[in-house]
ROZA-616892 format. One record per atom (N, C-alpha, C, CB): atom name; x, y, z; residue number from 1; residue in one letter. Coordinates in nm, 3 decimals. Last residue first. Glycine has a CB too. Layout:
residues N
@at: CA, east: X, north: Y, up: Z, i: NUM, aa: A;
...
end
This chain:
residues 97
@at: N, east: 7.524, north: 8.732, up: 10.910, i: 97, aa: A;
@at: CA, east: 7.533, north: 8.590, up: 10.946, i: 97, aa: A;
@at: C, east: 7.397, north: 8.541, up: 10.991, i: 97, aa: A;
@at: CB, east: 7.640, north: 8.566, up: 11.058, i: 97, aa: A;
@at: N, east: 7.452, north: 8.993, up: 10.894, i: 96, aa: A;
@at: CA, east: 7.456, north: 8.917, up: 10.769, i: 96, aa: A;
@at: C, east: 7.462, north: 8.766, up: 10.797, i: 96, aa: A;
@at: CB, east: 7.577, north: 8.960, up: 10.684, i: 96, aa: A;
@at: N, east: 7.488, north: 9.062, up: 11.158, i: 95, aa: A;
@at: CA, east: 7.351, north: 9.063, up: 11.104, i: 95, aa: A;
@at: C, east: 7.345, north: 8.985, up: 10.974, i: 95, aa: A;
@at: CB, east: 7.303, north: 9.208, up: 11.082, i: 95, aa: A;
@at: N, east: 7.765, north: 9.052, up: 11.176, i: 94, aa: Y;
@at: CA, east: 7.686, north: 8.952, up: 11.248, i: 94, aa: Y;
@at: C, east: 7.542, north: 8.947, up: 11.197, i: 94, aa: Y;
@at: CB, east: 7.687, north: 8.982, up: 11.398, i: 94, aa: Y;
@at: N, east: 7.823, north: 9.277, up: 11.020, i: 93, aa: K;
@at: CA, east: 7.878, north: 9.146, up: 10.984, i: 93, aa: K;
@at: C, east: 7.795, north: 9.036, up: 11.050, i: 93, aa: K;
@at: CB, east: 8.027, north: 9.135, up: 11.028, i: 93, aa: K;
@at: N, east: 7.696, north: 9.476, up: 11.167, i: 92, aa: A;
@at: CA, east: 7.652, north: 9.449, up: 11.029, i: 92, aa: A;
@at: C, east: 7.700, north: 9.312, up: 10.984, i: 92, aa: A;
@at: CB, east: 7.703, north: 9.558, up: 10.932, i: 92, aa: A;
@at: N, east: 7.846, north: 9.466, up: 11.403, i: 91, aa: A;
@at: CA, east: 7.703, north: 9.438, up: 11.407, i: 91, aa: A;
@at: C, east: 7.650, north: 9.404, up: 11.267, i: 91, aa: A;
@at: CB, east: 7.626, north: 9.558, up: 11.466, i: 91, aa: A;
@at: N, east: 8.094, north: 9.548, up: 11.303, i: 90, aa: L;
@at: CA, east: 8.080, north: 9.415, up: 11.363, i: 90, aa: L;
@at: C, east: 7.933, north: 9.374, up: 11.366, i: 90, aa: L;
@at: CB, east: 8.139, north: 9.413, up: 11.506, i: 90, aa: L;
@at: N, east: 8.027, north: 9.809, up: 11.225, i: 89, aa: E;
@at: CA, east: 8.074, north: 9.712, up: 11.125, i: 89, aa: E;
@at: C, east: 8.060, north: 9.569, up: 11.177, i: 89, aa: E;
@at: CB, east: 8.221, north: 9.741, up: 11.087, i: 89, aa: E;
@at: N, east: 7.962, north: 9.921, up: 11.473, i: 88, aa: R;
@at: CA, east: 7.860, north: 9.914, up: 11.368, i: 88, aa: R;
@at: C, east: 7.899, north: 9.811, up: 11.262, i: 88, aa: R;
@at: CB, east: 7.839, north: 10.053, up: 11.302, i: 88, aa: R;
@at: N, east: 8.214, north: 9.901, up: 11.598, i: 87, aa: Q;
@at: CA, east: 8.098, north: 9.832, up: 11.655, i: 87, aa: Q;
@at: C, east: 7.988, north: 9.816, up: 11.550, i: 87, aa: Q;
@at: CB, east: 8.044, north: 9.909, up: 11.778, i: 87, aa: Q;
@at: N, east: 8.364, north: 10.072, up: 11.440, i: 86, aa: E;
@at: CA, east: 8.399, north: 9.930, up: 11.444, i: 86, aa: E;
@at: C, east: 8.283, north: 9.847, up: 11.498, i: 86, aa: E;
@at: CB, east: 8.526, north: 9.907, up: 11.530, i: 86, aa: E;
@at: N, east: 8.238, north: 10.309, up: 11.514, i: 85, aa: Q;
@at: CA, east: 8.229, north: 10.264, up: 11.374, i: 85, aa: Q;
@at: C, east: 8.262, north: 10.114, up: 11.366, i: 85, aa: Q;
@at: CB, east: 8.324, north: 10.346, up: 11.283, i: 85, aa: Q;
@at: N, east: 8.319, north: 10.324, up: 11.779, i: 84, aa: K;
@at: CA, east: 8.176, north: 10.307, up: 11.750, i: 84, aa: K;
@at: C, east: 8.154, north: 10.261, up: 11.605, i: 84, aa: K;
@at: CB, east: 8.100, north: 10.440, up: 11.776, i: 84, aa: K;
@at: N, east: 8.594, north: 10.363, up: 11.737, i: 83, aa: T;
@at: CA, east: 8.548, north: 10.245, up: 11.809, i: 83, aa: T;
@at: C, east: 8.399, north: 10.219, up: 11.782, i: 83, aa: T;
@at: CB, east: 8.572, north: 10.261, up: 11.959, i: 83, aa: T;
@at: N, east: 8.595, north: 10.612, up: 11.608, i: 82, aa: K;
@at: CA, east: 8.648, north: 10.494, up: 11.540, i: 82, aa: K;
@at: C, east: 8.596, north: 10.366, up: 11.605, i: 82, aa: K;
@at: CB, east: 8.802, north: 10.496, up: 11.542, i: 82, aa: K;
@at: N, east: 8.491, north: 10.775, up: 11.811, i: 81, aa: T;
@at: CA, east: 8.421, north: 10.763, up: 11.682, i: 81, aa: T;
@at: C, east: 8.465, north: 10.638, up: 11.608, i: 81, aa: T;
@at: CB, east: 8.447, north: 10.888, up: 11.595, i: 81, aa: T;
@at: N, east: 8.692, north: 10.744, up: 12.006, i: 80, aa: E;
@at: CA, east: 8.554, north: 10.704, up: 12.034, i: 80, aa: E;
@at: C, east: 8.477, north: 10.682, up: 11.904, i: 80, aa: E;
@at: CB, east: 8.483, north: 10.811, up: 12.121, i: 80, aa: E;
@at: N, east: 8.907, north: 10.854, up: 11.869, i: 79, aa: L;
@at: CA, east: 8.913, north: 10.714, up: 11.910, i: 79, aa: L;
@at: C, east: 8.773, north: 10.661, up: 11.941, i: 79, aa: L;
@at: CB, east: 9.005, north: 10.699, up: 12.033, i: 79, aa: L;
@at: N, east: 8.820, north: 11.118, up: 11.846, i: 78, aa: K;
@at: CA, east: 8.843, north: 11.038, up: 11.724, i: 78, aa: K;
@at: C, east: 8.846, north: 10.890, up: 11.757, i: 78, aa: K;
@at: CB, east: 8.975, north: 11.080, up: 11.655, i: 78, aa: K;
@at: N, east: 8.815, north: 11.198, up: 12.113, i: 77, aa: Q;
@at: CA, east: 8.690, north: 11.195, up: 12.037, i: 77, aa: Q;
@at: C, east: 8.706, north: 11.108, up: 11.911, i: 77, aa: Q;
@at: CB, east: 8.647, north: 11.338, up: 11.998, i: 77, aa: Q;
@at: N, east: 8.985, north: 11.030, up: 12.365, i: 76, aa: D;
@at: CA, east: 9.000, north: 11.105, up: 12.241, i: 76, aa: D;
@at: C, east: 8.871, north: 11.089, up: 12.161, i: 76, aa: D;
@at: CB, east: 9.125, north: 11.056, up: 12.158, i: 76, aa: D;
@at: N, east: 9.128, north: 10.975, up: 12.681, i: 75, aa: Y;
@at: CA, east: 9.007, north: 10.987, up: 12.598, i: 75, aa: Y;
@at: C, east: 9.036, north: 11.074, up: 12.477, i: 75, aa: Y;
@at: CB, east: 8.890, north: 11.044, up: 12.679, i: 75, aa: Y;
@at: N, east: 9.444, north: 10.801, up: 12.700, i: 74, aa: A;
@at: CA, east: 9.359, north: 10.916, up: 12.727, i: 74, aa: A;
@at: C, east: 9.239, north: 10.918, up: 12.632, i: 74, aa: A;
@at: CB, east: 9.440, north: 11.047, up: 12.713, i: 74, aa: A;
@at: N, east: 9.511, north: 10.482, up: 12.813, i: 73, aa: I;
@at: CA, east: 9.501, north: 10.565, up: 12.693, i: 73, aa: I;
@at: C, east: 9.402, north: 10.677, up: 12.723, i: 73, aa: I;
@at: CB, east: 9.456, north: 10.481, up: 12.568, i: 73, aa: I;
@at: N, east: 9.573, north: 10.280, up: 12.999, i: 72, aa: K;
@at: CA, east: 9.587, north: 10.422, up: 13.034, i: 72, aa: K;
@at: C, east: 9.595, north: 10.512, up: 12.910, i: 72, aa: K;
@at: CB, east: 9.711, north: 10.442, up: 13.121, i: 72, aa: K;
@at: N, east: 9.504, north: 10.026, up: 12.959, i: 71, aa: Q;
@at: CA, east: 9.629, north: 10.068, up: 12.895, i: 71, aa: Q;
@at: C, east: 9.660, north: 10.215, up: 12.923, i: 71, aa: Q;
@at: CB, east: 9.621, north: 10.044, up: 12.745, i: 71, aa: Q;
@at: N, east: 9.259, north: 10.034, up: 13.088, i: 70, aa: K;
@at: CA, east: 9.363, north: 9.946, up: 13.143, i: 70, aa: K;
@at: C, east: 9.501, north: 9.985, up: 13.088, i: 70, aa: K;
@at: CB, east: 9.332, north: 9.799, up: 13.109, i: 70, aa: K;
@at: N, east: 9.120, north: 10.200, up: 12.913, i: 69, aa: N;
@at: CA, east: 9.146, north: 10.244, up: 13.051, i: 69, aa: N;
@at: C, east: 9.259, north: 10.163, up: 13.114, i: 69, aa: N;
@at: CB, east: 9.018, north: 10.232, up: 13.136, i: 69, aa: N;
@at: N, east: 9.111, north: 10.034, up: 12.688, i: 68, aa: F;
@at: CA, east: 9.180, north: 10.163, up: 12.679, i: 68, aa: F;
@at: C, east: 9.214, north: 10.215, up: 12.819, i: 68, aa: F;
@at: CB, east: 9.092, north: 10.267, up: 12.604, i: 68, aa: F;
@at: N, east: 8.954, north: 9.824, up: 12.789, i: 67, aa: E;
@at: CA, east: 9.092, north: 9.799, up: 12.746, i: 67, aa: E;
@at: C, east: 9.172, north: 9.930, up: 12.742, i: 67, aa: E;
@at: CB, east: 9.095, north: 9.731, up: 12.607, i: 67, aa: E;
@at: N, east: 8.717, north: 9.964, up: 12.826, i: 66, aa: A;
@at: CA, east: 8.781, north: 9.902, up: 12.943, i: 66, aa: A;
@at: C, east: 8.928, north: 9.871, up: 12.911, i: 66, aa: A;
@at: CB, east: 8.706, north: 9.772, up: 12.986, i: 66, aa: A;
@at: N, east: 8.662, north: 10.026, up: 12.563, i: 65, aa: F;
@at: CA, east: 8.699, north: 10.135, up: 12.653, i: 65, aa: F;
@at: C, east: 8.759, north: 10.083, up: 12.783, i: 65, aa: F;
@at: CB, east: 8.577, north: 10.221, up: 12.684, i: 65, aa: F;
@at: N, east: 8.604, north: 9.766, up: 12.468, i: 64, aa: K;
@at: CA, east: 8.716, north: 9.841, up: 12.411, i: 64, aa: K;
@at: C, east: 8.759, north: 9.954, up: 12.505, i: 64, aa: K;
@at: CB, east: 8.678, north: 9.899, up: 12.273, i: 64, aa: K;
@at: N, east: 8.375, north: 9.703, up: 12.619, i: 63, aa: K;
@at: CA, east: 8.497, north: 9.623, up: 12.632, i: 63, aa: K;
@at: C, east: 8.620, north: 9.698, up: 12.580, i: 63, aa: K;
@at: CB, east: 8.482, north: 9.490, up: 12.557, i: 63, aa: K;
@at: N, east: 8.196, north: 9.901, up: 12.525, i: 62, aa: D;
@at: CA, east: 8.231, north: 9.892, up: 12.668, i: 62, aa: D;
@at: C, east: 8.361, north: 9.815, up: 12.689, i: 62, aa: D;
@at: CB, east: 8.117, north: 9.825, up: 12.747, i: 62, aa: D;
@at: N, east: 8.180, north: 9.833, up: 12.252, i: 61, aa: V;
@at: CA, east: 8.236, north: 9.963, up: 12.292, i: 61, aa: V;
@at: C, east: 8.278, north: 9.960, up: 12.440, i: 61, aa: V;
@at: CB, east: 8.131, north: 10.077, up: 12.269, i: 61, aa: V;
@at: N, east: 8.059, north: 9.570, up: 12.263, i: 60, aa: Y;
@at: CA, east: 8.189, north: 9.595, up: 12.200, i: 60, aa: Y;
@at: C, east: 8.254, north: 9.724, up: 12.251, i: 60, aa: Y;
@at: CB, east: 8.172, north: 9.602, up: 12.049, i: 60, aa: Y;
@at: N, east: 7.811, north: 9.493, up: 12.345, i: 59, aa: S;
@at: CA, east: 7.908, north: 9.526, up: 12.450, i: 59, aa: S;
@at: C, east: 8.046, north: 9.562, up: 12.394, i: 59, aa: S;
@at: CB, east: 7.920, north: 9.411, up: 12.547, i: 59, aa: S;
@at: N, east: 7.680, north: 9.436, up: 12.102, i: 58, aa: R;
@at: CA, east: 7.627, north: 9.538, up: 12.192, i: 58, aa: R;
@at: C, east: 7.731, north: 9.584, up: 12.294, i: 58, aa: R;
@at: CB, east: 7.504, north: 9.486, up: 12.265, i: 58, aa: R;
@at: N, east: 7.829, north: 9.224, up: 11.997, i: 57, aa: A;
@at: CA, east: 7.826, north: 9.351, up: 11.925, i: 57, aa: A;
@at: C, east: 7.779, north: 9.465, up: 12.017, i: 57, aa: A;
@at: CB, east: 7.734, north: 9.341, up: 11.802, i: 57, aa: A;
@at: N, east: 7.771, north: 9.030, up: 12.194, i: 56, aa: E;
@at: CA, east: 7.909, north: 9.069, up: 12.165, i: 56, aa: E;
@at: C, east: 7.914, north: 9.205, up: 12.095, i: 56, aa: E;
@at: CB, east: 7.979, north: 8.962, up: 12.079, i: 56, aa: E;
@at: N, east: 7.495, north: 9.009, up: 12.172, i: 55, aa: E;
@at: CA, east: 7.554, north: 9.056, up: 12.298, i: 55, aa: E;
@at: C, east: 7.698, north: 9.102, up: 12.277, i: 55, aa: E;
@at: CB, east: 7.548, north: 8.944, up: 12.404, i: 55, aa: E;
@at: N, east: 7.470, north: 8.907, up: 11.911, i: 54, aa: F;
@at: CA, east: 7.409, north: 9.034, up: 11.947, i: 54, aa: F;
@at: C, east: 7.475, north: 9.092, up: 12.071, i: 54, aa: F;
@at: CB, east: 7.259, north: 9.017, up: 11.970, i: 54, aa: F;
@at: N, east: 7.600, north: 8.660, up: 11.939, i: 53, aa: L;
@at: CA, east: 7.652, north: 8.760, up: 11.845, i: 53, aa: L;
@at: C, east: 7.599, north: 8.899, up: 11.880, i: 53, aa: L;
@at: CB, east: 7.613, north: 8.723, up: 11.699, i: 53, aa: L;
@at: N, east: 7.427, north: 8.536, up: 12.122, i: 52, aa: V;
@at: CA, east: 7.568, north: 8.558, up: 12.157, i: 52, aa: V;
@at: C, east: 7.630, north: 8.666, up: 12.068, i: 52, aa: V;
@at: CB, east: 7.648, north: 8.426, up: 12.145, i: 52, aa: V;
@at: N, east: 7.191, north: 8.525, up: 11.972, i: 51, aa: K;
@at: CA, east: 7.192, north: 8.596, up: 12.100, i: 51, aa: K;
@at: C, east: 7.335, north: 8.629, up: 12.143, i: 51, aa: K;
@at: CB, east: 7.122, north: 8.513, up: 12.208, i: 51, aa: K;
@at: N, east: 7.256, north: 8.357, up: 11.758, i: 50, aa: A;
@at: CA, east: 7.232, north: 8.499, up: 11.734, i: 50, aa: A;
@at: C, east: 7.239, north: 8.580, up: 11.862, i: 50, aa: A;
@at: CB, east: 7.096, north: 8.520, up: 11.668, i: 50, aa: A;
@at: N, east: 7.520, north: 8.117, up: 11.832, i: 49, aa: P;
@at: CA, east: 7.379, north: 8.161, up: 11.830, i: 49, aa: P;
@at: C, east: 7.367, north: 8.313, up: 11.813, i: 49, aa: P;
@at: CB, east: 7.308, north: 8.118, up: 11.960, i: 49, aa: P;
@at: N, east: 7.795, north: 8.048, up: 11.604, i: 48, aa: R;
@at: CA, east: 7.742, north: 8.086, up: 11.735, i: 48, aa: R;
@at: C, east: 7.597, north: 8.133, up: 11.724, i: 48, aa: R;
@at: CB, east: 7.829, north: 8.198, up: 11.797, i: 48, aa: R;
@at: N, east: 7.899, north: 8.002, up: 11.352, i: 47, aa: K;
@at: CA, east: 7.818, north: 7.895, up: 11.413, i: 47, aa: K;
@at: C, east: 7.757, north: 7.934, up: 11.548, i: 47, aa: K;
@at: CB, east: 7.903, north: 7.772, up: 11.430, i: 47, aa: K;
@at: N, east: 7.985, north: 8.128, up: 11.045, i: 46, aa: E;
@at: CA, east: 7.953, north: 8.166, up: 11.184, i: 46, aa: E;
@at: C, east: 7.857, north: 8.064, up: 11.243, i: 46, aa: E;
@at: CB, east: 7.892, north: 8.309, up: 11.191, i: 46, aa: E;
@at: N, east: 8.004, north: 8.062, up: 10.779, i: 45, aa: T;
@at: CA, east: 8.103, north: 8.005, up: 10.869, i: 45, aa: T;
@at: C, east: 8.073, north: 8.036, up: 11.015, i: 45, aa: T;
@at: CB, east: 8.240, north: 8.057, up: 10.834, i: 45, aa: T;
@at: N, east: 7.815, north: 8.200, up: 10.636, i: 44, aa: T;
@at: CA, east: 7.796, north: 8.056, up: 10.648, i: 44, aa: T;
@at: C, east: 7.895, north: 7.994, up: 10.746, i: 44, aa: T;
@at: CB, east: 7.809, north: 7.990, up: 10.513, i: 44, aa: T;
@at: N, east: 7.914, north: 8.458, up: 10.638, i: 43, aa: A;
@at: CA, east: 7.788, north: 8.431, up: 10.707, i: 43, aa: A;
@at: C, east: 7.768, north: 8.281, up: 10.728, i: 43, aa: A;
@at: CB, east: 7.670, north: 8.489, up: 10.627, i: 43, aa: A;
@at: N, east: 8.138, north: 8.449, up: 10.479, i: 42, aa: S;
@at: CA, east: 8.157, north: 8.467, up: 10.623, i: 42, aa: S;
@at: C, east: 8.029, north: 8.435, up: 10.700, i: 42, aa: S;
@at: CB, east: 8.202, north: 8.611, up: 10.654, i: 42, aa: S;
@at: N, east: 8.005, north: 8.412, up: 10.230, i: 41, aa: T;
@at: CA, east: 8.103, north: 8.315, up: 10.278, i: 41, aa: T;
@at: C, east: 8.122, north: 8.326, up: 10.428, i: 41, aa: T;
@at: CB, east: 8.236, north: 8.333, up: 10.207, i: 41, aa: T;
@at: N, east: 7.851, north: 8.641, up: 10.207, i: 40, aa: E;
@at: CA, east: 7.785, north: 8.511, up: 10.213, i: 40, aa: E;
@at: C, east: 7.880, north: 8.406, up: 10.268, i: 40, aa: E;
@at: CB, east: 7.735, north: 8.470, up: 10.074, i: 40, aa: E;
@at: N, east: 8.050, north: 8.836, up: 10.190, i: 39, aa: T;
@at: CA, east: 7.960, north: 8.836, up: 10.304, i: 39, aa: T;
@at: C, east: 7.892, north: 8.700, up: 10.318, i: 39, aa: T;
@at: CB, east: 7.856, north: 8.948, up: 10.291, i: 39, aa: T;
@at: N, east: 8.160, north: 8.779, up: 9.940, i: 38, aa: A;
@at: CA, east: 8.244, north: 8.765, up: 10.059, i: 38, aa: A;
@at: C, east: 8.157, north: 8.758, up: 10.185, i: 38, aa: A;
@at: CB, east: 8.343, north: 8.883, up: 10.069, i: 38, aa: A;
@at: N, east: 7.942, north: 8.845, up: 9.778, i: 37, aa: Q;
@at: CA, east: 7.993, north: 8.708, up: 9.778, i: 37, aa: Q;
@at: C, east: 8.078, north: 8.683, up: 9.903, i: 37, aa: Q;
@at: CB, east: 8.075, north: 8.681, up: 9.651, i: 37, aa: Q;
@at: N, east: 7.919, north: 9.116, up: 9.825, i: 36, aa: A;
@at: CA, east: 7.809, north: 9.029, up: 9.866, i: 36, aa: A;
@at: C, east: 7.855, north: 8.884, up: 9.872, i: 36, aa: A;
@at: CB, east: 7.689, north: 9.043, up: 9.771, i: 36, aa: A;
@at: N, east: 8.147, north: 9.226, up: 9.703, i: 35, aa: P;
@at: CA, east: 8.137, north: 9.222, up: 9.849, i: 35, aa: P;
@at: C, east: 8.027, north: 9.128, up: 9.899, i: 35, aa: P;
@at: CB, east: 8.113, north: 9.361, up: 9.903, i: 35, aa: P;
@at: N, east: 8.264, north: 9.023, up: 9.429, i: 34, aa: L;
@at: CA, east: 8.173, north: 9.124, up: 9.483, i: 34, aa: L;
@at: C, east: 8.167, north: 9.114, up: 9.634, i: 34, aa: L;
@at: CB, east: 8.033, north: 9.109, up: 9.422, i: 34, aa: L;
@at: N, east: 8.604, north: 8.971, up: 9.339, i: 33, aa: P;
@at: CA, east: 8.474, north: 8.921, up: 9.385, i: 33, aa: P;
@at: C, east: 8.391, north: 9.033, up: 9.446, i: 33, aa: P;
@at: CB, east: 8.492, north: 8.808, up: 9.487, i: 33, aa: P;
@at: N, east: 8.739, north: 9.155, up: 9.059, i: 32, aa: A;
@at: CA, east: 8.745, north: 9.114, up: 9.199, i: 32, aa: A;
@at: C, east: 8.608, north: 9.062, up: 9.242, i: 32, aa: A;
@at: CB, east: 8.790, north: 9.233, up: 9.290, i: 32, aa: A;
@at: N, east: 8.794, north: 9.038, up: 8.728, i: 31, aa: H;
@at: CA, east: 8.717, north: 9.121, up: 8.820, i: 31, aa: H;
@at: C, east: 8.730, north: 9.065, up: 8.960, i: 31, aa: H;
@at: CB, east: 8.570, north: 9.129, up: 8.778, i: 31, aa: H;
@at: N, east: 9.041, north: 9.061, up: 8.477, i: 30, aa: E;
@at: CA, east: 8.978, north: 8.985, up: 8.585, i: 30, aa: E;
@at: C, east: 8.907, north: 9.081, up: 8.679, i: 30, aa: E;
@at: CB, east: 9.083, north: 8.901, up: 8.662, i: 30, aa: E;
@at: N, east: 9.024, north: 9.124, up: 8.131, i: 29, aa: V;
@at: CA, east: 9.040, north: 9.183, up: 8.264, i: 29, aa: V;
@at: C, east: 8.969, north: 9.096, up: 8.367, i: 29, aa: V;
@at: CB, east: 8.984, north: 9.327, up: 8.268, i: 29, aa: V;
@at: N, east: 8.971, north: 9.040, up: 7.878, i: 28, aa: Q;
@at: CA, east: 9.071, north: 8.965, up: 7.953, i: 28, aa: Q;
@at: C, east: 9.091, north: 9.019, up: 8.094, i: 28, aa: Q;
@at: CB, east: 9.201, north: 8.968, up: 7.879, i: 28, aa: Q;
@at: N, east: 8.799, north: 9.215, up: 7.756, i: 27, aa: A;
@at: CA, east: 8.746, north: 9.084, up: 7.791, i: 27, aa: A;
@at: C, east: 8.843, north: 9.006, up: 7.878, i: 27, aa: A;
@at: CB, east: 8.714, north: 9.006, up: 7.666, i: 27, aa: A;
@at: N, east: 8.957, north: 9.428, up: 7.689, i: 26, aa: F;
@at: CA, east: 8.867, north: 9.443, up: 7.802, i: 26, aa: F;
@at: C, east: 8.813, north: 9.307, up: 7.847, i: 26, aa: F;
@at: CB, east: 8.752, north: 9.536, up: 7.767, i: 26, aa: F;
@at: N, east: 9.081, north: 9.319, up: 7.463, i: 25, aa: T;
@at: CA, east: 9.162, north: 9.359, up: 7.578, i: 25, aa: T;
@at: C, east: 9.074, north: 9.370, up: 7.702, i: 25, aa: T;
@at: CB, east: 9.233, north: 9.493, up: 7.550, i: 25, aa: T;
@at: N, east: 8.874, north: 9.287, up: 7.285, i: 24, aa: S;
@at: CA, east: 8.937, north: 9.166, up: 7.339, i: 24, aa: S;
@at: C, east: 9.026, north: 9.199, up: 7.458, i: 24, aa: S;
@at: CB, east: 9.019, north: 9.096, up: 7.231, i: 24, aa: S;
@at: N, east: 8.814, north: 9.559, up: 7.229, i: 23, aa: G;
@at: CA, east: 8.716, north: 9.472, up: 7.294, i: 23, aa: G;
@at: C, east: 8.779, north: 9.348, up: 7.353, i: 23, aa: G;
@at: CB, east: 8.609, north: 9.433, up: 7.197, i: 23, aa: G;
@at: N, east: 9.047, north: 9.638, up: 7.095, i: 22, aa: T;
@at: CA, east: 9.009, north: 9.702, up: 7.221, i: 22, aa: T;
@at: C, east: 8.911, north: 9.614, up: 7.298, i: 22, aa: T;
@at: CB, east: 8.949, north: 9.840, up: 7.196, i: 22, aa: T;
@at: N, east: 9.034, north: 9.481, up: 6.864, i: 21, aa: M;
@at: CA, east: 9.146, north: 9.466, up: 6.957, i: 21, aa: M;
@at: C, east: 9.113, north: 9.526, up: 7.094, i: 21, aa: M;
@at: CB, east: 9.273, north: 9.532, up: 6.899, i: 21, aa: M;
@at: N, east: 8.797, north: 9.579, up: 6.747, i: 20, aa: V;
@at: CA, east: 8.808, north: 9.438, up: 6.785, i: 20, aa: V;
@at: C, east: 8.920, north: 9.418, up: 6.886, i: 20, aa: V;
@at: CB, east: 8.832, north: 9.351, up: 6.660, i: 20, aa: V;
@at: N, east: 8.864, north: 9.848, up: 6.699, i: 19, aa: L;
@at: CA, east: 8.754, north: 9.814, up: 6.789, i: 19, aa: L;
@at: C, east: 8.762, north: 9.669, up: 6.836, i: 19, aa: L;
@at: CB, east: 8.620, north: 9.837, up: 6.719, i: 19, aa: L;
@at: N, east: 9.071, north: 9.812, up: 6.513, i: 18, aa: T;
@at: CA, east: 9.097, north: 9.880, up: 6.640, i: 18, aa: T;
@at: C, east: 8.988, north: 9.847, up: 6.741, i: 18, aa: T;
@at: CB, east: 9.106, north: 10.032, up: 6.619, i: 18, aa: T;
@at: N, east: 8.933, north: 9.691, up: 6.304, i: 17, aa: S;
@at: CA, east: 9.036, north: 9.614, up: 6.373, i: 17, aa: S;
@at: C, east: 9.073, north: 9.678, up: 6.507, i: 17, aa: S;
@at: CB, east: 9.161, north: 9.600, up: 6.285, i: 17, aa: S;
@at: N, east: 8.762, north: 9.908, up: 6.227, i: 16, aa: F;
@at: CA, east: 8.707, north: 9.781, up: 6.274, i: 16, aa: F;
@at: C, east: 8.811, north: 9.701, up: 6.352, i: 16, aa: F;
@at: CB, east: 8.655, north: 9.699, up: 6.156, i: 16, aa: F;
@at: N, east: 8.951, north: 10.100, up: 6.146, i: 15, aa: L;
@at: CA, east: 8.858, north: 10.129, up: 6.254, i: 15, aa: L;
@at: C, east: 8.802, north: 10.000, up: 6.314, i: 15, aa: L;
@at: CB, east: 8.745, north: 10.218, up: 6.205, i: 15, aa: L;
@at: N, east: 9.071, north: 9.964, up: 5.931, i: 14, aa: L;
@at: CA, east: 9.150, north: 10.007, up: 6.047, i: 14, aa: L;
@at: C, east: 9.061, north: 10.034, up: 6.168, i: 14, aa: L;
@at: CB, east: 9.231, north: 10.133, up: 6.012, i: 14, aa: L;
@at: N, east: 8.849, north: 9.932, up: 5.761, i: 13, aa: S;
@at: CA, east: 8.921, north: 9.814, up: 5.812, i: 13, aa: S;
@at: C, east: 9.003, north: 9.850, up: 5.935, i: 13, aa: S;
@at: CB, east: 9.013, north: 9.755, up: 5.703, i: 13, aa: S;
@at: N, east: 8.788, north: 10.199, up: 5.704, i: 12, aa: T;
@at: CA, east: 8.690, north: 10.114, up: 5.770, i: 12, aa: T;
@at: C, east: 8.757, north: 9.992, up: 5.831, i: 12, aa: T;
@at: CB, east: 8.581, north: 10.071, up: 5.671, i: 12, aa: T;
@at: N, east: 9.022, north: 10.275, up: 5.570, i: 11, aa: C;
@at: CA, east: 8.982, north: 10.343, up: 5.693, i: 11, aa: C;
@at: C, east: 8.884, north: 10.257, up: 5.773, i: 11, aa: C;
@at: CB, east: 8.919, north: 10.480, up: 5.662, i: 11, aa: C;
@at: N, east: 9.009, north: 10.101, up: 5.349, i: 10, aa: I;
@at: CA, east: 9.123, north: 10.097, up: 5.439, i: 10, aa: I;
@at: C, east: 9.086, north: 10.160, up: 5.573, i: 10, aa: I;
@at: CB, east: 9.245, north: 10.170, up: 5.376, i: 10, aa: I;
@at: N, east: 8.770, north: 10.184, up: 5.227, i: 9, aa: Q;
@at: CA, east: 8.784, north: 10.046, up: 5.274, i: 9, aa: Q;
@at: C, east: 8.899, north: 10.033, up: 5.374, i: 9, aa: Q;
@at: CB, east: 8.806, north: 9.951, up: 5.156, i: 9, aa: Q;
@at: N, east: 8.838, north: 10.447, up: 5.160, i: 8, aa: F;
@at: CA, east: 8.727, north: 10.421, up: 5.251, i: 8, aa: F;
@at: C, east: 8.736, north: 10.281, up: 5.309, i: 8, aa: F;
@at: CB, east: 8.594, north: 10.441, up: 5.179, i: 8, aa: F;
@at: N, east: 9.039, north: 10.407, up: 4.972, i: 7, aa: N;
@at: CA, east: 9.070, north: 10.472, up: 5.100, i: 7, aa: N;
@at: C, east: 8.960, north: 10.447, up: 5.203, i: 7, aa: N;
@at: CB, east: 9.089, north: 10.623, up: 5.079, i: 7, aa: N;
@at: N, east: 8.883, north: 10.286, up: 4.767, i: 6, aa: H;
@at: CA, east: 8.997, north: 10.215, up: 4.825, i: 6, aa: H;
@at: C, east: 9.033, north: 10.275, up: 4.962, i: 6, aa: H;
@at: CB, east: 9.119, north: 10.221, up: 4.728, i: 6, aa: H;
@at: N, east: 8.693, north: 10.479, up: 4.692, i: 5, aa: S;
@at: CA, east: 8.648, north: 10.355, up: 4.755, i: 5, aa: S;
@at: C, east: 8.763, north: 10.279, up: 4.820, i: 5, aa: S;
@at: CB, east: 8.580, north: 10.267, up: 4.652, i: 5, aa: S;
@at: N, east: 8.763, north: 10.812, up: 4.790, i: 4, aa: P;
@at: CA, east: 8.778, north: 10.705, up: 4.691, i: 4, aa: P;
@at: C, east: 8.749, north: 10.572, up: 4.760, i: 4, aa: P;
@at: CB, east: 8.922, north: 10.706, up: 4.626, i: 4, aa: P;
@at: N, east: 8.513, north: 10.999, up: 4.951, i: 3, aa: F;
@at: CA, east: 8.635, north: 10.922, up: 4.962, i: 3, aa: F;
@at: C, east: 8.644, north: 10.829, up: 4.843, i: 3, aa: F;
@at: CB, east: 8.639, north: 10.843, up: 5.095, i: 3, aa: F;
@at: N, east: 8.379, north: 11.321, up: 4.942, i: 2, aa: K;
@at: CA, east: 8.380, north: 11.187, up: 4.885, i: 2, aa: K;
@at: C, east: 8.516, north: 11.123, up: 4.906, i: 2, aa: K;
@at: CB, east: 8.345, north: 11.192, up: 4.736, i: 2, aa: K;
@at: N, east: 8.197, north: 11.528, up: 5.149, i: 1, aa: M;
@at: CA, east: 8.330, north: 11.490, up: 5.106, i: 1, aa: M;
@at: C, east: 8.326, north: 11.346, up: 5.060, i: 1, aa: M;
@at: CB, east: 8.434, north: 11.510, up: 5.218, i: 1, aa: M;
end
């Protein structure tokens, strides 16, 4: 199919300007900081010795369950799973420090 040269130039110009406008829109999007950057910031603020951090992470579940017993919260499998997940997250945070 042959286009007259005038129509071809118009179509090409429209396509090019659409691409340029789309590209500039994407360039203006702000990006959230990467998780690694946030981890580095928290790692530099921790001043306690590694032994203290390790002991805190290790005893996390015991302390939480002592609190639950004190509050007379009944045992729940979901609560145990959630508490152990929190312990893993705390340990990972401290390991990054």
